[in-house]
Backbone bond lengths (Angstrom), bond angles and torsions (degrees), N, CA, C in turn:
res aa  C-N    CA-C-N  psi(-1)  N-CA   C-N-CA  omega(-1)  CA-C   N-CA-C  phi
1 M - - - 1.441 - - 1.530 109.02 -
2 K 1.293 116.55 130.60 1.461 121.80 178.75 1.529 108.91 -81.94
3 P 1.333 117.10 135.93 1.459 119.25 -178.94 1.523 111.63 -67.64
4 Q 1.299 115.34 155.69 1.456 121.83 174.71 1.534 106.30 -89.12
5 L 1.313 115.89 96.73 1.455 121.22 -176.58 1.520 110.68 -75.30
6 P 1.325 117.14 154.87 1.463 119.20 176.30 1.522 110.05 -67.63
7 E 1.317 115.90 161.76 1.461 120.46 176.95 1.528 108.08 -79.95
8 F 1.321 115.71 118.06 1.458 120.69 -177.52 1.526 110.14 -74.24
9 T 1.326 117.14 135.00 1.460 120.80 173.19 1.528 110.07 -92.33
10 Q 1.337 115.62 -24.69 1.460 120.15 176.40 1.521 109.05 -159.08
11 L 1.337 115.91 141.78 1.455 122.38 174.86 1.524 106.96 -132.53
12 R 1.335 115.45 120.28 1.458 120.85 -179.12 1.521 109.00 -116.19
13 Q 1.335 115.98 129.35 1.457 121.60 175.24 1.525 107.34 -106.38
14 D 1.310 115.15 134.09 1.454 120.19 -176.33 1.523 107.63 -151.64
15 T 1.311 116.63 -170.05 1.458 122.11 172.06 1.525 107.97 -131.80
16 T 1.317 115.31 152.03 1.458 121.33 175.99 1.532 108.25 -74.33
17 P 1.327 118.32 166.74 1.472 119.62 175.26 1.535 112.80 -56.43
18 E 1.346 116.62 -25.73 1.474 121.27 177.88 1.536 112.34 -83.67
19 G 1.344 116.68 -2.37 1.459 120.36 177.42 1.517 115.34 91.17
20 R 1.333 118.06 9.68 1.467 120.49 179.57 1.534 110.56 -86.32
21 P 1.341 117.39 145.39 1.460 120.82 178.67 1.531 111.82 -60.89
22 L 1.331 114.99 143.20 1.457 122.62 -177.12 1.517 108.84 -139.67
23 L 1.325 116.18 135.43 1.467 122.39 172.42 1.521 107.93 -119.71
24 Q 1.328 116.72 138.25 1.452 121.64 171.16 1.522 106.62 -128.16
25 I 1.321 114.83 122.24 1.457 121.45 -173.10 1.520 108.39 -122.44
26 D 1.326 116.29 126.37 1.459 121.95 177.15 1.523 109.20 -104.86
27 F 1.322 115.52 140.69 1.456 121.29 175.90 1.525 109.29 -160.64
28 T 1.322 115.46 162.05 1.457 122.09 173.84 1.516 107.27 -111.51
29 L 1.320 116.91 134.00 1.465 120.71 -179.79 1.521 109.66 -74.84
30 A 1.320 115.73 111.91 1.468 121.73 -179.83 1.526 109.63 -68.01
31 P 1.322 117.64 128.89 1.465 120.16 -178.01 1.530 113.71 -63.54
32 D 1.345 117.33 -20.57 1.469 119.92 179.96 1.530 112.27 -95.26
33 S 1.333 117.68 11.69 1.465 121.07 178.99 1.528 110.42 -58.11
34 V 1.310 115.78 140.99 1.459 122.03 179.02 1.530 110.90 -59.31
35 Y 1.323 117.66 -26.75 1.460 121.24 -176.48 1.528 113.65 -73.32
36 F 1.323 117.31 -15.71 1.470 120.49 176.28 1.526 112.04 -87.20
37 Q 1.318 117.48 -16.41 1.463 121.30 -176.51 1.524 110.51 -66.39
38 G 1.312 116.16 118.12 1.454 121.40 176.21 1.521 114.11 82.18
39 H 1.326 117.99 3.33 1.480 119.67 -177.68 1.525 109.64 -134.01
40 F 1.160 122.77 73.22 1.468 135.23 -0.93 1.523 107.06 -117.65
41 P 1.337 119.35 147.40 1.472 120.79 -172.78 1.540 114.10 -54.75
42 E 1.324 117.97 -40.28 1.467 120.25 -176.90 1.525 112.35 -85.25
43 A 1.321 117.94 -22.24 1.463 122.09 -177.23 1.532 109.23 -148.81
44 P 1.343 117.45 77.19 1.462 120.29 -174.97 1.518 113.21 -64.49
45 L 1.336 115.06 142.71 1.456 122.19 174.07 1.522 108.15 -146.17
46 L 1.335 115.59 156.74 1.465 120.20 -178.86 1.525 108.89 -77.25
47 P 1.325 117.91 119.74 1.466 120.45 -178.61 1.534 112.53 -60.37
48 G 1.306 115.50 145.46 1.457 120.95 177.89 1.514 112.32 -59.39
49 V 1.319 117.35 -38.10 1.466 120.12 -179.78 1.529 110.75 -63.64
50 T 1.324 117.43 -32.14 1.463 121.03 176.59 1.527 110.16 -68.11
51 Q 1.329 116.54 -41.87 1.459 120.46 178.25 1.530 110.50 -60.03
52 L 1.318 116.80 -43.31 1.462 121.28 178.66 1.529 110.79 -63.90
53 D 1.321 116.10 -45.19 1.457 120.67 -177.99 1.526 111.36 -64.01
54 W 1.325 116.89 -44.06 1.464 119.20 179.02 1.528 110.59 -59.95
55 A 1.322 117.43 -45.36 1.469 120.65 -179.93 1.535 110.34 -59.73
56 A 1.322 117.37 -45.55 1.467 121.27 -179.20 1.523 111.40 -65.37
57 Q 1.324 117.37 -42.57 1.460 120.49 -176.84 1.524 112.04 -70.83
58 I 1.333 117.01 -38.46 1.462 119.65 178.43 1.529 109.91 -67.50
59 A 1.326 117.88 -40.25 1.464 120.96 176.05 1.530 110.29 -59.95
60 A 1.321 116.79 -43.28 1.468 120.62 179.21 1.530 111.34 -64.01
61 D 1.328 116.52 -41.19 1.466 120.34 179.97 1.530 112.15 -65.01
62 H 1.314 117.42 -36.66 1.470 120.75 -173.94 1.521 113.98 -95.91
63 W 1.330 117.02 -33.40 1.461 120.03 -175.05 1.525 113.00 -118.32
64 H 1.326 117.16 1.99 1.464 122.34 178.48 1.528 112.70 60.14
65 T 1.328 116.30 32.58 1.463 120.05 172.08 1.526 107.59 -70.39
66 P 1.327 118.08 160.80 1.468 119.07 174.48 1.533 110.02 -59.59
67 R 1.307 116.65 151.70 1.471 120.30 178.85 1.527 111.82 -83.99
68 S 1.321 116.66 -9.11 1.469 120.95 179.37 1.517 110.31 -100.08
69 V 1.321 115.20 130.21 1.464 121.33 177.35 1.519 107.44 -99.62
70 S 1.331 116.63 131.08 1.462 118.93 179.69 1.526 111.68 -95.18
71 T 1.341 117.32 -31.12 1.458 121.15 -177.47 1.522 109.53 -145.59
72 I 1.324 115.77 145.43 1.457 121.82 173.17 1.522 106.47 -120.38
73 E 1.328 115.93 124.41 1.460 120.89 -176.65 1.527 110.13 -116.38
74 V 1.309 115.72 157.00 1.471 125.95 178.40 1.534 112.70 42.50
75 L 1.316 116.75 42.87 1.457 122.51 -178.50 1.527 110.25 -73.89
76 K 1.331 115.46 128.61 1.463 121.01 178.67 1.516 109.40 -136.91
77 F 1.307 115.73 132.69 1.455 122.29 171.32 1.523 106.07 -114.37
78 N 1.327 116.36 103.23 1.457 121.51 -175.00 1.517 112.92 -86.06
79 D 1.334 116.69 -32.44 1.459 120.72 -176.23 1.524 108.48 -157.04
80 M 1.319 115.78 167.05 1.471 121.31 -176.62 1.524 111.23 -87.28
81 L 1.329 115.82 139.67 1.455 122.08 172.10 1.522 107.62 -93.73
82 L 1.322 115.88 116.13 1.456 122.85 -172.73 1.524 111.21 -108.85
83 P 1.345 116.82 161.38 1.466 119.67 176.96 1.531 110.96 -53.71
84 R 1.319 114.80 144.43 1.467 124.86 178.82 1.540 113.67 73.27
85 A 1.322 118.45 4.56 1.467 120.89 178.26 1.526 109.76 -68.94
86 D 1.317 115.97 137.40 1.466 121.81 172.06 1.521 106.56 -88.29
87 V 1.326 115.70 117.88 1.460 121.95 -169.15 1.527 110.32 -121.07
88 T 1.323 115.45 144.32 1.464 121.95 167.42 1.520 106.98 -117.91
89 L 1.318 115.71 126.39 1.459 122.08 173.26 1.515 106.87 -104.61
90 R 1.313 115.13 123.52 1.467 121.27 178.70 1.529 107.71 -110.87
91 L 1.323 116.60 125.04 1.459 122.91 177.73 1.520 108.43 -119.96
92 E 1.322 115.87 129.65 1.462 121.05 177.79 1.523 108.53 -122.32
93 F 1.322 116.06 124.88 1.461 122.66 179.34 1.529 107.88 -82.80
94 K 1.342 116.35 100.55 1.462 121.35 -174.71 1.526 112.65 -78.44
95 R 1.325 115.75 -44.01 1.467 121.93 178.92 1.531 107.42 -161.98
96 D 1.322 117.48 178.15 1.471 121.16 -172.44 1.519 113.94 -50.64
97 N 1.320 117.98 -35.30 1.464 118.99 -175.67 1.528 112.85 -115.77
98 C 1.338 118.85 19.95 1.464 120.64 -174.09 1.524 112.02 -142.37
99 V 1.327 114.91 129.44 1.460 122.51 174.31 1.521 107.70 -129.49
100 V 1.328 115.93 132.41 1.459 121.73 176.13 1.530 106.97 -98.54
101 F 1.339 116.84 134.38 1.458 120.79 179.03 1.520 110.39 -122.07
102 R 1.326 114.60 154.53 1.462 121.53 175.90 1.523 108.18 -151.85
103 Y 1.323 116.24 121.12 1.456 122.29 171.92 1.523 106.99 -96.14
104 Q 1.327 116.37 134.01 1.455 118.61 176.91 1.522 110.61 -143.32
105 C 1.309 114.66 155.45 1.460 123.58 172.94 1.521 105.40 -117.87
106 G 1.319 116.01 107.70 1.462 119.43 -172.32 1.519 107.75 64.87
107 E 1.307 116.80 -127.62 1.466 121.94 178.09 1.529 112.57 -92.04
108 R 1.318 116.99 -6.44 1.467 121.40 -175.17 1.528 111.76 -83.27
109 A 1.322 116.37 122.03 1.466 121.76 177.18 1.523 109.32 -72.44
110 M 1.320 116.16 128.40 1.466 121.01 179.58 1.525 111.08 -101.03
111 S 1.323 116.12 -44.40 1.462 121.33 177.02 1.519 108.53 -159.03
112 S 1.327 114.99 158.48 1.464 119.89 179.86 1.513 109.83 -161.65
113 G 1.303 115.67 164.24 1.447 120.81 177.65 1.509 111.55 172.43
114 R 1.313 114.23 -177.20 1.453 122.18 -178.88 1.520 107.70 -126.22
115 L 1.335 115.88 123.22 1.470 122.29 178.07 1.521 109.27 -96.69
116 I 1.321 116.12 123.95 1.461 121.28 175.17 1.524 106.05 -107.45
117 F 1.317 115.54 122.58 1.455 120.63 -173.32 1.514 112.20 -90.14
118 A 1.321 114.59 149.43 1.458 121.49 175.93 1.523 107.98 -65.37
119 E 1.305 115.36 142.76 1.459 120.11 176.81 1.530 108.73 -68.76
120 P 1.330 117.95 139.20 1.464 119.77 178.80 1.528 110.08 -60.56
121 S 1.311 114.85 142.82 1.476 118.41 -178.90 1.509 111.50 -91.08
């Protein structure tokens, strides 16, 4: 099943100073998103597993990485992503099987980590 991604307000493709591919995606978290339902009814927040899945799926769509992640490294959840938050997702293609992600609101880091993809079979 393909995830229901947020509606992007802007998508920028660039390269890092080291020459690695970089995506920066801006979006606002819609309060009626299916991902807020039941997590939690009185105080909805975007589940961490959704953040991981979106990062993996967007990397696969843009860089043709595998859709399966085998390992997640240096995972940090610094703050909660709430409905109506203006978010920037930054994805950096580190190497063939690794993408680094960072969700932020303005300058504030919300979550980050490194996705290591399963080798194609």
